[in-house]
C-alpha positions as CSV (number, residue, x, y, z in Angstrom):
1,M,-26.8,21.7,18.0
2,S,-25.6,20.3,14.7
3,H,-21.9,19.9,14.3
4,F,-19.6,19.4,11.4
5,I,-15.8,19.1,11.2
6,T,-13.6,21.4,9.1
7,P,-10.0,20.4,9.1
8,R,-7.3,22.5,7.4
9,L,-3.7,22.1,6.5
10,C,-2.6,25.7,7.2
11,Y,1.0,25.2,6.1
12,H,0.3,23.7,2.7
13,P,1.9,26.2,0.2
14,E,-1.0,25.8,-2.3
15,Y,-4.1,24.7,-0.4
16,G,-3.5,26.2,3.1
17,E,-6.5,28.5,2.9
18,R,-8.9,25.8,1.8
19,V,-10.9,23.6,4.2
20,A,-12.1,20.0,4.1
21,F,-15.4,19.1,5.8
22,A,-17.1,16.1,7.2
23,A,-20.8,16.4,8.0
24,M,-23.9,14.2,8.5
25,T,-27.6,14.4,7.8
26,P,-29.4,14.3,10.3
27,G,-26.9,16.6,11.9
28,A,-24.4,15.2,14.4
29,D,-25.0,15.9,18.1
30,D,-21.5,15.0,19.2
31,Y,-18.0,14.9,17.7
32,G,-14.3,14.2,18.2
33,G,-11.0,14.8,16.5
34,D,-8.6,12.7,18.6
35,R,-8.1,9.2,17.3
36,S,-6.3,8.1,20.4
37,A,-9.2,9.2,22.6
38,F,-11.7,7.5,20.4
39,I,-9.9,4.1,20.3
40,G,-8.7,4.2,23.9
41,R,-5.6,2.9,25.6
42,N,-4.7,-0.7,24.7
43,R,-7.8,-0.9,22.6
44,S,-8.5,-1.3,18.8
45,L,-11.0,-0.4,16.2
46,A,-12.7,-3.7,16.9
47,A,-13.8,-2.4,20.3
48,P,-13.1,1.3,20.6
49,A,-13.5,3.0,24.0
50,A,-15.8,5.7,22.6
51,M,-18.5,3.1,21.8
52,E,-18.9,2.5,25.5
53,A,-18.9,6.2,26.5
54,T,-21.9,8.5,26.7
55,R,-20.1,11.3,24.9
56,L,-17.2,11.9,22.5
57,S,-14.1,13.8,23.3
58,R,-15.0,17.0,21.4
59,R,-11.3,17.6,21.1
60,T,-9.9,19.0,17.8
61,G,-6.8,20.9,16.8
62,A,-3.1,20.6,16.2
63,G,-0.9,18.1,18.0
64,L,-3.5,15.3,18.1
65,D,-3.6,12.0,16.4
66,P,-6.3,13.3,14.0
67,C,-9.5,11.8,12.9
68,A,-13.1,12.9,12.2
69,V,-15.7,11.3,14.4
70,Q,-19.4,12.3,14.4
71,R,-22.4,10.8,16.3
72,V,-26.0,10.9,15.2
73,T,-28.6,9.9,17.8
74,L,-31.8,8.4,16.4
75,E,-35.0,6.9,17.9
76,L,-36.6,4.2,15.7
77,A,-40.0,2.7,16.0
78,P,-40.2,-1.1,15.5
79,G,-39.7,-1.8,11.8
80,E,-38.8,1.8,11.0
81,Q,-35.9,2.6,8.6
82,R,-34.0,5.9,8.4
83,D,-31.3,7.0,6.1
84,I,-28.1,8.7,7.3
85,V,-26.1,10.7,4.8
86,C,-22.4,11.2,5.4
87,M,-20.7,14.1,3.5
88,L,-17.1,14.6,2.7
89,G,-15.9,17.6,0.7
90,Q,-13.8,20.7,0.5
91,E,-14.3,24.4,-0.1
92,A,-12.4,27.6,-0.2
93,S,-13.4,28.7,3.3
94,V,-15.4,27.7,6.4
95,P,-18.5,29.9,5.5
96,E,-18.6,28.3,2.0
97,A,-18.3,24.8,3.4
98,R,-21.2,25.6,5.8
99,E,-23.3,26.9,2.9
100,L,-22.6,23.7,1.0
101,V,-23.5,21.4,3.9
102,L,-26.7,23.3,4.6
103,R,-27.7,23.1,0.9
104,Y,-27.4,19.3,0.9
105,R,-29.4,19.1,4.1
106,Q,-32.4,20.3,2.3
107,D,-35.2,17.9,1.4
108,R,-34.2,15.6,-1.5
109,S,-31.2,17.6,-2.4
110,F,-28.8,14.7,-1.7
111,E,-31.1,12.2,-3.4
112,D,-31.3,14.4,-6.5
113,A,-27.6,14.8,-6.7
114,F,-27.1,11.1,-6.4
115,D,-29.6,10.4,-9.1
116,R,-27.9,12.9,-11.4
117,T,-24.5,11.3,-10.7
118,R,-25.8,7.8,-11.3
119,A,-27.4,8.9,-14.6
120,W,-24.1,10.4,-15.7
121,W,-22.2,7.2,-14.9
122,D,-24.9,5.1,-16.7
123,E,-24.5,7.2,-19.8
124,L,-20.7,7.0,-19.8
125,L,-20.5,3.3,-19.0
126,G,-23.3,2.5,-21.4
127,T,-21.2,3.3,-24.4
128,V,-20.1,-0.3,-24.7
129,Q,-22.0,-3.1,-23.0
130,V,-21.2,-6.8,-23.4
131,Q,-22.8,-10.1,-22.6
132,T,-20.4,-13.0,-22.7
133,P,-20.5,-16.6,-21.4
134,E,-18.5,-15.3,-18.4
135,P,-20.7,-13.1,-16.1
136,A,-17.7,-12.3,-13.8
137,A,-16.0,-10.7,-16.8
138,D,-19.2,-8.8,-17.8
139,L,-19.3,-7.2,-14.3
140,L,-15.9,-5.7,-14.8
141,I,-16.2,-4.7,-18.4
142,N,-19.6,-3.1,-18.1
143,R,-19.1,-1.2,-14.9
144,W,-16.1,-1.5,-12.7
145,L,-13.0,-1.1,-14.9
146,Q,-13.8,2.3,-16.3
147,Y,-15.2,3.4,-13.0
148,Q,-11.9,2.5,-11.3
149,S,-9.9,4.2,-14.0
150,L,-11.8,7.5,-14.1
151,S,-12.7,7.9,-10.5
152,C,-9.4,6.8,-8.9
153,R,-6.7,7.1,-11.5
154,I,-7.7,10.1,-13.6
155,W,-9.7,12.2,-11.1
156,G,-8.5,11.2,-7.6
157,R,-5.0,10.1,-8.4
158,S,-4.9,8.6,-4.9
159,G,-5.5,5.4,-3.1
160,F,-4.9,3.7,0.2
161,Y,-1.4,2.5,-1.0
162,Q,-0.4,5.9,-2.4
163,S,-2.3,9.0,-1.2
164,G,-0.4,11.3,-3.5
165,G,-2.5,13.3,-5.9
166,A,0.2,13.8,-8.5
167,F,-0.1,13.3,-12.2
168,G,2.2,10.7,-13.6
169,F,3.3,11.5,-17.1
170,R,3.0,8.0,-18.4
171,D,0.2,7.0,-16.0
172,Q,-2.8,9.0,-17.0
173,L,-1.8,8.9,-20.7
174,Q,-2.2,5.2,-20.6
175,D,-5.4,5.4,-18.6
176,V,-7.3,7.6,-21.1
177,M,-6.8,5.2,-23.9
178,A,-9.6,3.2,-22.3
179,F,-12.0,6.1,-22.9
180,L,-11.3,6.6,-26.6
181,Y,-14.8,5.2,-27.4
182,A,-16.8,6.7,-24.5
183,R,-15.0,10.0,-24.0
184,P,-12.4,10.8,-26.6
185,E,-12.3,14.4,-25.4
186,L,-11.0,13.2,-22.1
187,A,-8.1,11.6,-23.9
188,A,-7.5,14.8,-25.9
189,E,-7.4,16.9,-22.7
190,Q,-4.9,14.6,-21.0
191,I,-2.7,14.4,-24.1
192,L,-2.4,18.2,-24.3
193,L,-1.9,18.4,-20.5
194,A,0.9,15.9,-20.7
195,A,2.5,17.7,-23.7
196,S,2.6,20.9,-21.6
197,R,4.9,19.0,-19.1
198,Q,7.6,18.4,-21.6
199,F,10.9,20.3,-21.5
200,S,12.1,22.0,-24.7
201,E,14.9,19.4,-24.9
202,G,12.2,16.7,-25.3
203,D,12.3,14.9,-21.9
204,V,9.4,15.3,-19.5
205,Q,8.4,15.4,-15.9
206,H,8.1,11.9,-14.4
207,W,5.3,13.3,-12.2
208,W,4.0,16.7,-11.1
209,H,1.6,18.3,-8.7
210,E,-0.9,21.0,-9.7
211,P,-1.4,23.9,-9.6
212,A,2.2,25.0,-9.4
213,G,3.6,22.1,-11.4
214,A,6.2,21.0,-8.9
215,G,7.6,17.6,-9.9
216,I,10.5,15.4,-10.9
217,R,12.8,15.6,-13.9
218,S,14.5,12.3,-14.3
219,R,16.4,9.9,-16.5
220,I,13.6,7.4,-16.7
221,S,13.7,6.4,-20.4
222,D,10.1,5.5,-21.3
223,D,8.1,8.4,-19.9
224,L,8.5,10.8,-22.8
225,L,7.7,8.0,-25.4
226,W,4.2,7.5,-24.1
227,L,3.1,10.8,-25.6
228,P,3.7,9.8,-29.2
229,Y,2.4,6.3,-28.5
230,V,-0.9,7.6,-27.1
231,V,-1.3,10.3,-29.7
232,A,-0.9,7.7,-32.5
233,Q,-3.6,5.6,-30.8
234,Y,-5.9,8.6,-30.4
235,V,-5.5,9.6,-34.0
236,R,-6.1,6.0,-35.3
237,T,-9.3,5.7,-33.2
238,T,-10.9,9.1,-33.6
239,G,-9.5,10.3,-37.0
240,D,-8.9,13.7,-35.3
241,L,-5.9,15.3,-37.1
242,A,-6.7,18.7,-35.8
243,I,-5.2,17.9,-32.4
244,L,-1.8,17.5,-34.0
245,E,-1.8,21.2,-34.9
246,A,-2.8,22.4,-31.3
247,E,0.0,24.6,-29.9
248,V,1.3,23.7,-26.5
249,P,4.1,25.4,-24.5
250,F,7.2,23.7,-23.2
251,L,8.8,23.8,-19.7
252,N,12.0,25.5,-19.0
253,A,14.5,24.4,-16.4
254,P,18.2,23.6,-16.1
255,P,19.0,20.2,-17.6
256,L,20.2,17.4,-15.3
257,S,24.0,17.5,-14.7
258,D,26.0,14.3,-15.4
259,D,25.9,13.3,-11.7
260,Q,22.2,13.9,-11.3
261,H,19.6,11.1,-11.7
262,E,16.6,13.3,-10.9
263,V,15.8,16.7,-9.6
264,F,12.6,18.0,-7.9
265,S,11.7,21.5,-9.0
266,V,9.0,23.9,-10.1
267,P,9.9,24.6,-13.7
268,Q,8.9,27.7,-15.6
269,V,6.5,27.6,-18.5
270,S,8.6,28.6,-21.5
271,L,7.6,31.3,-24.0
272,E,8.3,28.7,-26.7
273,R,5.3,26.9,-28.1
274,A,5.0,24.2,-30.7
275,T,2.4,21.9,-32.2
276,L,1.5,18.7,-30.5
277,F,3.1,16.9,-33.5
278,E,6.4,18.8,-32.8
279,H,6.2,17.7,-29.2
280,C,5.9,14.1,-30.3
281,R,8.8,14.5,-32.7
282,R,11.1,15.9,-29.9
283,A,10.1,13.0,-27.6
284,V,11.0,10.4,-30.2
285,A,14.3,12.3,-31.1
286,R,15.2,12.4,-27.4
287,G,14.1,8.8,-26.8
288,L,16.2,7.3,-29.7
289,T,19.3,6.7,-27.6
290,T,21.8,3.9,-28.4
291,G,24.0,1.9,-26.1
292,P,27.0,-0.3,-26.8
293,H,24.8,-2.8,-28.7
294,G,22.8,-0.2,-30.5
295,L,19.8,-0.7,-28.2
296,P,18.0,2.1,-26.3
297,L,19.5,3.1,-23.0
298,M,17.7,1.9,-19.9
299,G,18.5,5.1,-17.9
300,T,17.2,5.0,-14.4
301,G,14.3,2.8,-15.3
302,D,12.4,2.1,-18.5
303,W,8.9,1.1,-17.2
304,N,10.0,-0.9,-14.2
305,D,11.0,2.0,-12.0
306,G,12.5,-0.4,-9.5
307,M,15.3,-1.2,-12.0
308,N,16.8,2.2,-11.4
309,L,20.5,1.0,-11.3
310,V,20.5,-1.2,-14.4
311,G,21.5,1.7,-16.6
312,A,22.2,4.5,-14.2
313,G,25.8,4.7,-15.5
314,G,24.6,5.5,-19.0
315,K,25.4,2.2,-20.7
316,G,22.7,-0.3,-19.7
317,E,20.3,-1.1,-22.4
318,S,16.6,-2.2,-22.6
319,V,15.3,-4.8,-25.1
320,W,11.7,-4.0,-24.0
321,L,12.2,-0.3,-24.8
322,A,13.5,-1.3,-28.3
323,W,10.3,-3.1,-29.1
324,F,8.2,-0.3,-27.7
325,L,10.1,2.2,-29.8
326,C,9.5,0.1,-32.9
327,D,5.7,0.4,-32.3
328,I,6.1,4.2,-31.7
329,L,8.2,4.7,-34.9
330,K,5.5,2.9,-36.9
331,G,2.9,5.2,-35.3
332,M,4.9,8.3,-36.1
333,A,5.2,7.1,-39.7
334,E,1.5,6.7,-39.9
335,I,0.9,10.2,-38.6
336,S,3.5,11.7,-40.9
337,T,1.8,10.1,-43.8
338,L,-1.5,11.6,-42.8
339,L,0.1,15.0,-42.5
340,K,1.5,14.6,-46.0
341,L,5.1,14.4,-44.8
342,P,6.4,11.4,-46.8
343,E,10.1,11.9,-46.3
344,L,9.6,12.1,-42.5
345,A,7.5,9.0,-42.6
346,R,10.2,7.2,-44.6
347,G,12.8,8.3,-42.1
348,Y,10.9,6.8,-39.2
349,L,10.4,3.5,-41.0
350,E,14.0,3.3,-41.9
351,E,15.0,4.0,-38.2
352,R,12.5,1.2,-37.2
353,S,14.0,-1.3,-39.6
354,A,17.5,-0.6,-38.4
355,L,16.4,-0.9,-34.7
356,V,14.7,-4.2,-35.5
357,L,17.9,-5.6,-36.9
358,R,20.0,-4.4,-33.9
359,T,17.4,-5.8,-31.4
360,E,17.3,-9.2,-33.1
361,K,21.1,-9.4,-33.1
362,A,21.7,-8.3,-29.6
363,G,18.4,-9.1,-27.8
364,W,17.8,-12.8,-28.6
365,D,18.9,-15.2,-25.9
366,G,18.2,-18.5,-27.7
367,E,14.7,-19.3,-26.4
368,W,13.4,-15.9,-25.5
369,Y,14.4,-12.2,-25.6
370,L,16.6,-10.6,-23.0
371,R,15.2,-7.9,-20.8
372,G,18.3,-5.8,-21.3
373,T,21.9,-5.4,-20.2
374,F,23.5,-3.8,-17.2
375,D,26.0,-0.9,-17.4
376,D,28.9,-3.4,-17.3
377,G,27.4,-5.5,-20.1
378,T,26.0,-8.3,-17.8
379,P,22.8,-9.6,-19.5
380,L,19.5,-9.2,-17.7
381,G,16.7,-11.7,-18.4
382,S,19.0,-14.4,-19.7
383,S,19.0,-18.1,-19.3
384,S,22.5,-17.6,-17.9
385,N,21.2,-15.5,-15.0
386,S,20.5,-17.1,-11.6
387,E,17.8,-14.5,-11.0
388,A,15.3,-12.7,-13.3
389,R,16.1,-15.3,-16.0
390,I,13.0,-14.5,-18.1
391,D,10.9,-11.4,-18.1
392,S,7.5,-11.1,-19.7
393,L,7.8,-7.6,-21.1
394,P,10.1,-8.2,-24.1
395,Q,8.3,-11.4,-25.0
396,S,4.9,-9.6,-25.0
397,W,6.1,-6.5,-26.9
398,A,8.1,-8.5,-29.4
399,W,4.6,-9.6,-30.6
400,L,2.6,-6.5,-29.8
401,S,5.0,-4.3,-31.8
402,G,4.7,-6.5,-34.9
403,A,8.4,-5.9,-35.5
404,A,10.1,-9.1,-34.2
405,D,10.8,-12.2,-36.2
406,R,7.5,-14.2,-35.9
407,E,9.1,-17.5,-35.1
408,R,11.3,-16.0,-32.3
409,A,8.4,-13.9,-31.0
410,G,6.2,-17.0,-30.8
411,K,9.0,-19.0,-29.0
412,G,9.4,-16.1,-26.6
413,L,5.7,-16.0,-25.8
414,E,5.6,-19.8,-25.3
415,A,8.6,-19.6,-23.0
416,A,6.8,-16.8,-21.0
417,W,3.7,-19.1,-20.7
418,Q,5.8,-22.0,-19.5
419,H,7.9,-20.1,-17.0
420,L,5.6,-17.3,-15.8
421,V,2.0,-18.6,-15.8
422,R,1.4,-20.5,-12.6
423,E,-2.0,-22.0,-13.1
424,D,-1.9,-23.9,-9.8
425,E,-1.3,-20.6,-7.9
426,G,-3.5,-18.4,-10.0
427,L,-0.6,-16.0,-10.9
428,V,1.0,-14.5,-14.0
429,L,4.5,-13.5,-12.9
430,L,6.4,-10.5,-14.2
431,F,9.7,-12.4,-14.2
432,E,11.3,-15.4,-12.4
433,P,13.2,-16.1,-10.2
434,P,13.0,-12.9,-8.2
435,F,16.0,-10.8,-7.3
436,D,17.6,-11.7,-3.9
437,T,21.4,-12.0,-3.8
438,S,22.7,-11.7,-7.4
439,E,25.0,-9.0,-8.6
440,P,25.1,-6.4,-10.1
441,S,22.2,-4.9,-8.3
442,P,19.2,-3.8,-10.5
443,G,18.1,-1.2,-8.0
444,Y,15.5,-0.6,-5.4
445,I,13.4,-3.5,-6.8
446,K,15.7,-5.7,-4.8
447,G,14.4,-4.1,-1.6
448,Y,11.1,-5.8,-2.0
449,P,11.0,-9.4,-0.6
450,P,11.3,-12.0,-3.3
451,G,7.8,-12.5,-4.9
452,V,6.4,-9.1,-3.8
453,R,5.3,-6.5,-6.3
454,E,7.7,-6.0,-9.2
455,N,10.2,-8.4,-7.7
456,G,8.9,-11.6,-9.2
457,G,5.3,-11.4,-8.1
458,Q,2.4,-10.8,-10.4
459,Y,2.4,-7.3,-11.8
460,T,-1.0,-7.1,-13.4
461,H,-0.1,-4.3,-15.8
462,A,2.5,-6.5,-17.5
463,A,0.4,-9.6,-17.3
464,L,-2.3,-7.8,-19.4
465,W,0.3,-7.1,-22.1
466,M,0.9,-10.8,-22.3
467,V,-2.9,-11.3,-22.7
468,M,-3.0,-8.8,-25.5
469,A,0.0,-10.4,-27.2
470,L,-1.7,-13.8,-27.0
471,A,-4.9,-12.4,-28.4
472,K,-3.0,-10.7,-31.3
473,K,-1.4,-14.1,-32.0
474,G,-4.9,-15.6,-32.2
475,E,-4.8,-17.7,-29.0
476,G,-8.2,-17.0,-27.6
477,D,-8.2,-19.9,-25.2
478,R,-5.0,-18.7,-23.5
479,A,-5.9,-15.0,-23.6
480,A,-9.2,-15.6,-21.9
481,Q,-7.6,-18.1,-19.4
482,L,-5.2,-15.4,-18.2
483,L,-8.0,-12.8,-18.0
484,R,-9.8,-15.2,-15.8
485,V,-6.7,-15.5,-13.6
486,L,-6.4,-11.7,-13.4
487,N,-10.1,-11.1,-12.6
488,P,-10.4,-10.1,-9.0
489,I,-13.8,-11.7,-8.7
490,E,-12.2,-15.1,-9.3
491,H,-10.0,-14.5,-6.2
492,A,-13.0,-14.2,-3.9
493,R,-15.3,-17.0,-4.8
494,D,-15.6,-18.1,-1.2
495,A,-14.7,-16.6,2.2
496,Q,-11.4,-18.4,2.5
497,A,-10.3,-17.2,-0.9
498,A,-11.4,-13.7,-0.1
499,W,-9.4,-13.6,3.1
500,L,-6.3,-14.9,1.3
501,Y,-6.7,-12.3,-1.4
502,G,-7.2,-9.6,1.1
503,V,-8.2,-6.7,-1.1
504,E,-11.4,-5.5,-2.9
505,P,-12.8,-8.2,-5.3
506,Y,-14.4,-5.6,-7.6
507,V,-11.4,-3.6,-8.6
508,V,-8.1,-4.6,-10.2
509,A,-5.0,-4.9,-7.9
510,A,-1.7,-3.8,-9.2
511,D,0.1,-6.8,-7.8
512,V,-0.5,-10.2,-6.3
513,Y,2.3,-11.7,-4.2
514,R,4.2,-15.0,-4.6
515,L,5.9,-14.5,-1.2
516,P,6.0,-17.9,0.6
517,G,3.1,-17.9,3.1
518,R,1.3,-15.1,1.3
519,I,1.0,-16.6,-2.2
520,G,-2.1,-15.1,-3.8
521,Q,-2.3,-12.0,-1.5
522,G,-3.2,-8.8,-3.4
523,G,-1.7,-5.4,-3.0
524,W,-1.9,-1.8,-4.3
525,S,-5.6,-2.0,-5.3
526,W,-7.7,0.7,-6.9
527,Y,-4.8,3.1,-7.9
528,T,-3.4,1.0,-10.8
529,G,-3.2,1.5,-14.6
530,S,-4.1,-2.2,-14.9
531,A,-7.8,-1.4,-14.9
532,A,-7.6,0.6,-18.1
533,W,-5.4,-2.1,-19.8
534,M,-7.7,-4.8,-18.7
535,Y,-10.6,-3.0,-20.3
536,R,-8.7,-2.6,-23.5
537,A,-7.6,-6.2,-23.5
538,W,-11.2,-7.4,-23.2
539,I,-12.9,-4.9,-25.5
540,E,-10.3,-4.5,-28.3
541,E,-8.2,-7.6,-28.4
542,V,-10.5,-10.4,-27.1
543,L,-14.0,-9.2,-28.1
544,G,-12.3,-7.5,-31.0
545,L,-14.0,-4.1,-31.2
546,K,-11.9,-1.7,-33.3
547,V,-13.1,1.8,-34.3
548,R,-11.0,3.6,-36.8
549,G,-12.4,7.1,-37.5
550,D,-15.8,6.5,-39.0
551,E,-15.4,2.8,-39.5
552,L,-15.9,-0.2,-37.2
553,R,-14.4,-3.6,-37.5
554,M,-14.8,-6.7,-35.4
555,N,-12.0,-9.2,-35.0
556,P,-12.8,-11.3,-32.0
557,V,-10.2,-13.7,-30.5
558,I,-12.2,-15.8,-28.0
559,P,-12.2,-19.3,-26.4
560,A,-13.2,-22.0,-28.8
561,A,-15.8,-23.2,-26.4
562,W,-17.7,-19.9,-26.5
563,P,-20.8,-20.1,-28.8
564,G,-20.5,-16.4,-29.3
565,F,-21.3,-13.2,-27.4
566,S,-23.2,-9.9,-27.8
567,M,-22.2,-6.3,-27.6
568,S,-23.9,-2.9,-27.8
569,Y,-21.8,0.0,-29.0
570,R,-23.1,3.6,-29.0
571,H,-21.5,6.0,-31.5
572,G,-23.0,9.5,-31.0
573,E,-26.7,8.7,-30.9
574,A,-26.4,5.7,-33.1
575,V,-26.5,2.2,-31.5
576,Y,-24.9,-0.8,-33.0
577,A,-26.3,-4.1,-31.6
578,I,-23.6,-6.6,-32.4
579,R,-24.1,-10.4,-32.2
580,V,-21.0,-12.6,-32.7
581,E,-21.6,-16.2,-33.6
582,N,-19.0,-19.0,-33.3
583,P,-20.7,-22.1,-34.8
584,D,-17.5,-23.9,-35.6
585,G,-15.7,-23.4,-32.3
586,C,-13.0,-21.1,-33.6
587,Q,-10.6,-19.0,-31.6
588,C,-10.2,-16.4,-34.2
589,G,-11.1,-15.4,-37.7
590,V,-14.1,-13.7,-39.2
591,A,-16.0,-15.4,-42.1
592,Q,-18.7,-12.8,-42.7
593,V,-20.1,-9.6,-41.3
594,E,-23.7,-8.4,-41.9
595,M,-25.5,-5.1,-41.0
596,D,-29.2,-5.0,-41.1
597,G,-29.2,-8.2,-43.2
598,R,-26.8,-7.0,-45.8
599,R,-23.2,-8.2,-46.1
600,A,-20.6,-5.6,-45.2
601,D,-17.8,-5.4,-47.8
602,G,-14.5,-6.4,-46.2
603,G,-16.2,-6.7,-42.9
604,V,-16.2,-2.9,-42.5
605,I,-19.1,-1.1,-40.9
606,K,-19.5,2.6,-41.8
607,L,-20.4,4.5,-38.6
608,E,-23.0,7.2,-38.3
609,R,-23.9,9.4,-35.4
610,G,-27.6,10.1,-35.9
611,L,-30.5,8.6,-33.9
612,V,-30.6,5.1,-35.4
613,K,-30.2,1.5,-34.3
614,H,-28.4,-1.1,-36.5
615,Q,-28.2,-4.9,-36.1
616,V,-24.7,-6.3,-36.8
617,V,-24.0,-10.1,-37.1
618,V,-20.5,-11.3,-37.1
619,R,-19.9,-15.0,-38.0
620,M,-16.5,-16.4,-37.0
621,G,-14.6,-18.8,-39.2
622,T,-12.6,-18.7,-42.4
623,R,-13.4,-15.8,-44.7
624,K,-15.2,-17.0,-47.8
């Protein structure tokens, strides 16, 4: 008899009729569904009782400590090898699950499916391929970063640290920016999906579950702004203006009352529809809040969800959000210009200029930018604080936005480097010192031990923004140095380092601890937006690939010691073999660009999609 296991969660309101399945090929001759029986009393998975028994429990059903155990018995001749295929899946019913299992037990069916899957991934990941002087970086850039982003973050939306399955409004929007070269249609789909989770008032669901759309409406202040930010990046990269005219419905639900910070509900889809551009306009209009100093309100979190009490009273402000809004207002002005709406564009730029002045006035602490202010006016991220004196976010985005005073922004980045980059520990901290006993309380972030996760540990997402800021500043040595620190492979060069790191060395971890006794231990691996940002930091800011519609530019910012690097970029069916030369040991600057032996005017390569291969040579140095 060949067994397979079909668990079902009968009480689930949306998936109660569906079944999961676990099966093997060759078929299992024994099974069990009771984890306690498999492990045994006072035993562990290191030596489970079932491994000493002649048969498994064959117990399944409700009320057990559930698991799925299957046994296959094989007889092997000396030197013989056999393959065992393990299948996990789901279907609408048990008969359909059985049909699927039997189909994949046929000769070569599984191998054929695997070959097709591998070919699909090879085609996707082959869009951009690089060869740099750092093989550990090449492994991540060429294969693992996009695989992590697509398989776990966009498709699975689940990991060992958070087995949720929900869409995060800001989460997948950020993730799809890493696919603007390889799969721009993936980004377009996510943009339109996110727009459909916006309320008519302009705010959005913080997260939601499909298919019913149950989710959270909150006062987190940055969620809604990622829609116009990502739309602007999509339009810049693809040149696709048609998406701006796509009509998308809004959600309809009662607004939050004054005493509510968030509400879980299943909102209705409104009869009101509007263009994607109008969705972006409403997001910006709703997000342009002002507090006592004229800065955007923190709300119940602005990116760092754990700072949920900084502005819960409606007066706390965010300096990071101000710089982020400056970037968004510039993007909205660009889009308005493309849509031939000059007055609207002018209005966005005027709003940006006014916000810059207010941020410089209220946000500068003397050596770096504040993180924000509490409801009672207490500064956050100030040299006067005993905890969280300096935060990387406003320093990075002061430069990334291009809005801040360059001298101040440079000082802020330098201060972040001096205070937050711990070269001896291999860490790039989010802020320091961590929260512990200070008042007022910033929120649930204080519940993490000092040095863990967002509370003063390394939060890789933010560390990558520092990388991108350094690269935009032209500091190739420092940008690449931080990317080396953030590379999980570098945390597992030997067995001792791998045991200390404690998580997978081939995917990015969201955080690395600075907790005494656990300094360097990783956490929250796989399910992190850091993978997409690391890909963009390498490809766009360090290696310098920039596609703008039908044009390609190269602006590498690399370590001075690199003699150069090579890159292959596929645009449609056209392949561009790019060789970057650095004969003078520069960190940045392009002296000349040639394609097929002819100099490219202004360093701009006109892209085509036909079946052709071009040779591009980029020589770094001072433009002549």
